[in-house]
C-alpha positions in Angstrom: 110.1 121.9 101.7 106.3 121.0 101.1 104.8 117.8 100.4 102.5 117.0 97.9 99.2 114.5 98.8 97.9 112.6 95.5 95.8 109.6 94.8 97.6 106.5 93.2 96.0 104.9 90.2 93.9 102.8 92.7 92.8 105.8 94.6 94.4 105.6 97.6 96.2 108.9 99.0 99.5 109.0 99.4 102.1 112.0 100.6 105.3 112.4 98.1 108.3 113.8 100.2 111.6 115.0 98.2 114.7 117.2 99.3 117.3 119.2 97.3 120.0 116.3 97.1 117.2 114.0 94.9 116.3 111.7 97.3 112.5 111.1 98.0 109.7 109.6 99.9 106.4 107.6 99.8 104.2 107.4 102.8 100.5 106.1 102.5 97.6 107.5 104.7 96.5 104.3 104.6 98.4 102.4 107.6 100.7 105.1 107.8 103.0 103.3 106.1 106.3 104.2 104.7 106.3 102.6 100.9 109.3 103.9 99.2 112.5 105.5 100.1 114.8 106.4 97.2 118.4 107.9 97.4 119.3 110.8 95.0 120.2 107.9 92.2 116.6 107.0 92.4 117.6 103.3 93.8 115.0 102.0 95.9 115.7 101.3 99.8 113.0 99.7 100.9 111.5 96.4 100.1 108.1 95.7 98.9 107.2 92.2 97.5 106.8 91.3 94.0 103.2 90.0 95.0 101.8 93.1 96.8 98.4 93.5 95.5 98.3 96.8 93.5 94.3 97.0 94.2 94.5 96.3 98.3 95.8 98.7 100.7 96.6 95.7 103.1 98.8 94.1 100.9 101.7 96.6 100.9 104.0 93.7 102.7 107.6 95.8 102.9 108.3 99.3 103.4 108.2 100.5 107.0 104.7 100.4 108.7 103.9 100.9 112.6 102.7 97.9 114.8 101.1 98.3 118.4 99.6 95.5 120.2 97.9 95.2 123.4 98.0 91.5 125.5 94.7 90.0 126.1 93.9 88.1 129.3 95.1 84.8 127.8 98.3 86.5 126.8 97.8 86.4 123.2 98.2 89.7 121.1 95.2 91.6 120.5 94.3 93.7 117.4 98.0 93.7 116.2 97.4 95.4 112.6 94.9 98.1 114.0 96.7 100.9 112.8 97.8 99.4 109.6 94.1 98.5 108.6 92.8 101.9 108.7 92.9 105.5 107.4 95.3 108.4 108.6 94.9 112.0 109.1 97.3 114.6 108.5 97.7 115.8 112.0 96.7 119.2 112.6 98.9 119.9 115.8 102.3 118.5 114.2 105.7 118.1 116.3 107.2 121.6 117.0 110.8 120.4 115.6 114.0 122.3 114.4 113.3 123.2 111.1 115.8 122.6 107.9 115.9 123.6 104.5 117.1 120.6 103.1 114.4 118.3 104.8 110.7 117.4 103.5 108.6 116.0 106.6 104.8 115.0 107.3 102.6 114.5 110.2 100.5 112.0 110.5 97.4 110.9 113.4 95.5 107.7 114.1 93.2 107.6 116.4 90.9 104.4 117.0 86.7 104.8 116.8 83.6 102.9 116.4 84.4 99.6 115.7 87.6 100.0 116.3 87.1 100.5 120.0 85.0 97.3 120.4 88.2 95.0 120.3 90.8 97.6 121.3 89.9 98.5 125.1 91.3 101.5 125.4 91.0 104.8 123.6 94.7 106.6 122.2 96.0 109.1 119.8 98.8 107.7 117.9 101.1 110.8 115.7 103.9 109.8 113.3 106.3 112.3 112.0 108.1 111.5 109.2 111.3 113.5 108.1 113.4 112.9 104.8 117.0 114.3 104.7 120.2 113.1 102.1 120.7 109.6 103.1 118.4 110.0 106.1 115.0 109.2 107.0 113.2 109.8 110.4 110.2 108.5 112.1 109.2 109.7 115.7 106.1 107.9 117.0 104.6 108.9 119.9 101.0 107.7 121.6 98.8 109.5 124.3 96.7 107.8 126.1 93.1 109.8 125.6 91.2 107.2 128.1 90.5 107.1 132.0 92.2 103.8 132.7 95.6 102.3 132.1 97.2 101.4 128.7 99.5 98.7 128.2 100.9 97.9 124.6 104.3 96.7 122.7 105.4 98.9 119.9 107.5 98.3 116.9 108.5 99.7 113.8 108.8 97.3 110.8 111.8 97.5 108.6 111.9 96.0 105.5 115.2 96.8 104.0 116.2 96.2 100.5 119.5 94.1 99.9 121.2 92.4 97.0 121.4 88.9 98.7 120.5 87.9 102.2 123.5 85.4 102.1 125.8 88.6 101.7 124.5 90.5 104.3 125.8 90.2 107.9 124.6 92.6 111.1 127.0 94.2 113.8 126.0 95.6 117.1 124.1 92.8 118.6 127.0 90.3 119.4 127.3 89.0 122.8 123.3 89.9 123.8 120.4 87.7 124.4 118.0 87.3 122.2 114.5 84.9 122.1 114.2 82.5 119.5 110.7 83.2 117.9 111.5 79.5 116.2 111.7 77.4 119.3 108.7 78.7 121.2 110.5 81.8 122.3 113.5 80.3 124.5 116.5 82.6 125.3 119.9 82.3 124.2 123.1 84.4 123.7 124.9 85.8 121.1 128.1 83.8 119.8 129.1 85.1 116.8 131.0 88.1 116.0 128.5 89.3 113.2 124.9 87.9 112.5 124.8 86.1 108.8 122.1 84.4 107.5 121.9 80.9 105.8 118.4 79.9 106.6 115.3 80.8 108.7 115.7 83.7 111.2 113.1 85.2 113.6 114.7 86.5 116.9 114.2 89.5 119.2 117.4 90.8 120.5 117.2 92.5 123.9 118.4 95.4 125.5 119.7 96.5 122.4 122.2 99.2 121.5 121.4 102.7 119.5 123.2 101.7 116.3 122.9 98.6 114.8 124.5 98.2 111.2 123.5 96.2 108.5 126.0 95.4 105.9 125.3 94.8 102.4 128.4 93.2 100.8 127.4 93.1 97.0 125.9 96.7 97.0 128.9 98.2 99.3 125.9 100.0 101.0 125.3 100.0 104.8 122.3 100.8 106.8 123.0 102.2 110.0 119.7 102.2 112.1 119.8 104.6 115.5 116.6 104.2 118.0 115.8 105.6 120.9 113.0 104.5 123.1 112.8 101.1 121.4 115.0 99.1 123.6 114.5 95.7 121.2 115.5 94.3 117.9 114.0 91.9 116.1 115.5 90.5 112.9 113.3 88.2 110.1 114.3 86.0 107.4 111.5 83.5 106.2 114.6 81.7 103.9 113.2 79.5 100.7 110.2 77.5 102.5 108.0 79.6 104.4 107.0 82.4 101.2 105.4 79.5 99.7 102.6 79.8 101.7 102.7 83.6 102.3 100.2 84.8 99.2 101.7 88.5 99.1 105.5 87.4 99.1 107.0 86.2 96.6 109.0 82.3 96.7 112.4 84.3 95.9 111.6 87.8 97.8 113.4 86.3 100.7 116.6 86.7 99.0 116.8 90.5 98.5 115.2 91.4 101.8 115.7 92.2 105.4 113.2 92.8 108.3 115.0 94.7 111.0 112.2 96.3 114.0 112.7 98.5 116.4 111.0 97.8 119.3 109.6 97.5 122.9 108.7 93.5 122.8 109.8 91.9 126.1 108.4 94.4 128.3 105.2 96.4 127.4 104.8 100.1 127.5 102.5 100.7 130.3 101.0 104.9 129.9 98.5 106.0 132.9 95.4 108.0 131.7 96.4 111.2 129.5 99.9 109.9 129.6 102.2 110.4 126.7 105.1 108.1 125.6 107.4 108.8 122.7 110.2 107.2 120.7 112.3 107.8 117.5 114.0 106.0 115.1 116.7 107.1 112.1 117.9 104.9 109.2 121.0 106.4 107.3 122.2 104.8 104.3 126.2 104.9 103.9 128.5 104.0 101.2 130.8 101.0 103.0 134.4 99.8 102.2 133.5 95.9 103.3 135.9 93.8 102.6 136.7 90.5 104.5 134.1 90.5 106.9 135.5 94.3 108.2 133.8 97.2 108.1 135.3 99.6 110.6 132.8 99.1 113.2 133.7 101.6 115.4 133.3 104.2 112.2 129.8 102.9 111.8 128.3 102.2 115.3 130.0 104.9 116.8 131.2 107.5 114.3 127.6 108.8 113.0 125.7 111.1 114.3 
């Protein structure tokens, strides 16, 4: 199905995707960010901060965004927001994927130029394929090293999911795994819980995670199944009630209705030789769930959905 490119009230171009079943998505060309994904009933599935500044494309805290970072000589992350603070283009050489009459898709490309290359030591091309299907949203990013020297970077897809109440959310699929606690100087622990629930601030990187993770929303009786390839780690973040007071573009009560779940290559950077290419994939499926007393047929959710 075709897509539409429109300028919003502030002059920022965005791509509108829709499919016959009634679901829709919106992608900003500034930052290559998915800012909306609605199901067939028009319900928003992605979180967007109540304090996002409409006149600034940088302030869209929420949705799904791409993060690519390099480590400097001191070990600090460089240019964390490079691709999120620049205008992307429609890709004239999109991915050749099997077509489906029930899907709508868009291909974008970002290439650092000019001032970007003064702080980012290698040139590269970052492509992003976004496709919308019934109850599904798929992103396929790819990075090609266009330089004559090696490129090393970490990568993530930052997924701000809309939930009814964070205290009613549980995550299955990460149990027994090791994680780095970013609130405790990246100390390494092993998850002991049968499922992850939330009663305070959480910022963790789960390592070598399975290809499917389930985010179960008790109150909405909805489950997000996140499937990923090429992104071995999973990052969880919820700031709880104190941190938002110091974040200008985050509402004081927003923490209650959001969950950040990143698909990432965090612990081990991606290494690309000159002119080499790397690709990954993420698909989020939103399904109705029969969550009751902490049980959700995990075999069905984590293993039964293709």
